[in-house]
C-alpha positions as CSV (number, residue, x, y, z in Angstrom):
1,M,0.0,0.0,0.0
2,R,1.3,3.4,-0.8
3,Q,1.8,5.9,2.0
4,P,0.7,9.5,1.8
5,A,3.2,12.1,0.6
6,H,3.5,13.8,4.0
7,S,4.2,10.8,6.3
8,S,6.1,11.0,9.5
9,Q,8.9,8.9,8.0
10,E,9.8,11.8,5.7
11,S,10.1,14.2,8.6
12,D,12.7,11.8,10.2
13,R,15.0,12.1,7.2
14,P,17.8,14.6,7.3
15,N,17.5,17.6,4.9
16,L,20.0,17.1,2.2
17,Q,19.3,20.3,0.3
18,P,22.1,22.9,0.3
19,N,21.7,25.3,3.1
20,L,22.5,28.6,1.3
21,S,21.4,30.9,4.1
22,S,23.7,29.3,6.7
23,P,26.3,31.6,8.2
24,E,28.7,28.7,8.4
25,S,30.8,28.8,5.2
26,N,32.1,25.3,5.6
27,A,28.7,23.6,5.9
28,E,27.5,22.2,2.6
29,F,24.3,20.5,3.8
30,S,21.9,21.3,6.6
31,D,21.8,18.6,9.2
32,P,19.1,18.9,11.9
33,S,21.1,16.7,14.2
34,A,24.1,19.0,14.1
35,A,22.2,22.0,15.6
36,G,24.2,21.8,18.8
37,R,27.6,21.1,17.2
38,D,30.1,23.5,15.9
39,S,30.5,24.0,12.1
40,V,31.9,21.3,10.0
41,V,35.6,20.9,10.6
42,Q,37.8,20.3,7.5
43,D,41.2,18.9,8.0
44,T,43.4,20.9,5.6
45,N,46.7,19.3,6.9
46,V,46.0,16.0,5.2
47,Q,48.0,15.8,1.9
48,D,47.0,13.5,-0.9
49,P,50.2,11.8,-2.2
50,A,48.8,11.8,-5.7
51,L,48.4,15.5,-5.6
52,A,51.9,16.0,-4.1
53,T,53.6,14.3,-7.0
54,S,51.8,16.3,-9.6
55,T,52.8,19.6,-7.9
56,D,56.4,18.4,-7.7
57,Q,56.8,18.4,-11.5
58,T,58.8,21.1,-13.3
59,P,57.0,23.2,-15.8
60,E,58.7,21.3,-18.6
61,E,57.5,18.0,-17.2
62,R,53.9,19.3,-17.0
63,D,54.1,20.6,-20.5
64,E,55.4,17.3,-21.8
65,E,52.7,15.4,-20.0
66,A,50.1,17.8,-21.4
67,R,51.5,17.1,-24.9
68,R,51.3,13.3,-24.4
69,I,47.7,13.6,-23.1
70,R,46.7,15.7,-26.0
71,R,48.4,13.3,-28.4
72,L,46.6,10.4,-26.8
73,Q,43.2,12.2,-27.1
74,L,43.8,12.9,-30.8
75,M,44.9,9.3,-31.4
76,M,41.8,7.9,-29.7
77,N,39.5,10.3,-31.5
78,M,41.0,9.3,-34.8
79,V,40.7,5.6,-34.1
80,M,37.1,6.0,-33.1
81,Q,36.3,8.2,-36.1
82,V,37.8,5.7,-38.5
83,I,35.9,2.8,-37.0
84,Q,32.7,4.8,-37.0
85,Q,33.0,6.3,-40.5
86,D,34.9,3.8,-42.7
87,R,32.2,1.4,-44.0
88,S,34.8,-0.8,-45.7
89,L,36.6,-1.5,-42.5
90,Q,36.3,-5.1,-41.4
91,V,35.7,-6.1,-37.8
92,E,39.1,-7.8,-37.6
93,Q,40.8,-4.6,-38.8
94,A,38.9,-2.5,-36.3
95,S,39.8,-4.9,-33.5
96,E,43.4,-4.6,-34.5
97,M,43.2,-0.8,-34.5
98,V,41.8,-0.9,-31.0
99,A,44.6,-3.2,-29.8
100,D,47.2,-1.0,-31.4
101,A,45.7,2.1,-29.8
102,R,45.8,0.4,-26.4
103,R,49.5,-0.6,-26.9
104,A,50.4,3.0,-28.0
105,A,48.5,4.5,-25.0
106,L,50.4,2.2,-22.6
107,A,53.7,3.1,-24.3
108,M,53.0,6.8,-23.7
109,F,51.6,6.1,-20.1
110,P,53.1,2.8,-18.9
111,D,51.5,2.8,-15.5
112,K,48.0,3.9,-16.6
113,A,46.4,0.7,-17.9
114,L,43.6,1.0,-15.4
115,A,42.9,4.5,-16.5
116,F,42.8,3.4,-20.1
117,D,40.4,0.6,-19.2
118,L,38.1,2.9,-17.3
119,I,38.1,5.8,-19.8
120,F,38.6,4.6,-23.3
121,W,37.8,0.9,-23.2
122,P,34.0,1.3,-22.6
123,R,33.8,3.9,-25.4
124,L,35.6,1.5,-27.8
125,Q,33.4,-1.4,-26.8
126,R,30.3,0.6,-27.3
127,L,31.5,1.8,-30.7
128,M,32.3,-1.7,-31.8
129,R,28.9,-3.0,-30.6
130,E,27.1,-0.2,-32.4
131,R,29.1,-0.4,-35.6
132,Y,29.4,-4.2,-36.1
133,R,26.3,-5.3,-34.1
134,I,28.4,-7.3,-31.7
135,Q,26.8,-8.7,-28.6
């Protein structure tokens, strides 16, 4: 049975809407149970090791990494466009292009196989399924 829209259960839930009128600048959400507590404390002393390594790069290293990222993006866009637009491309050739693109990406970024698998692999799989009707 469906409950009415204004049941007592809804009033027990915390309000997750942004509290824009709150004087506390650190509080993102209003929490009725936090009425007696101080504002949200954020620990700014904790350093993320991944962020520390990216800030330790020299400007030349950052520029080189940006160039490699842009090169990877262009390469992946070209591979996807060829697979999508070339009607004479066989499924075996397209699969070989995908494998070559993965090898090239891992040559540019050797320790980023997981990132490739999370970012580009689903796009390539979807494209191959759509283009060649693969299940």
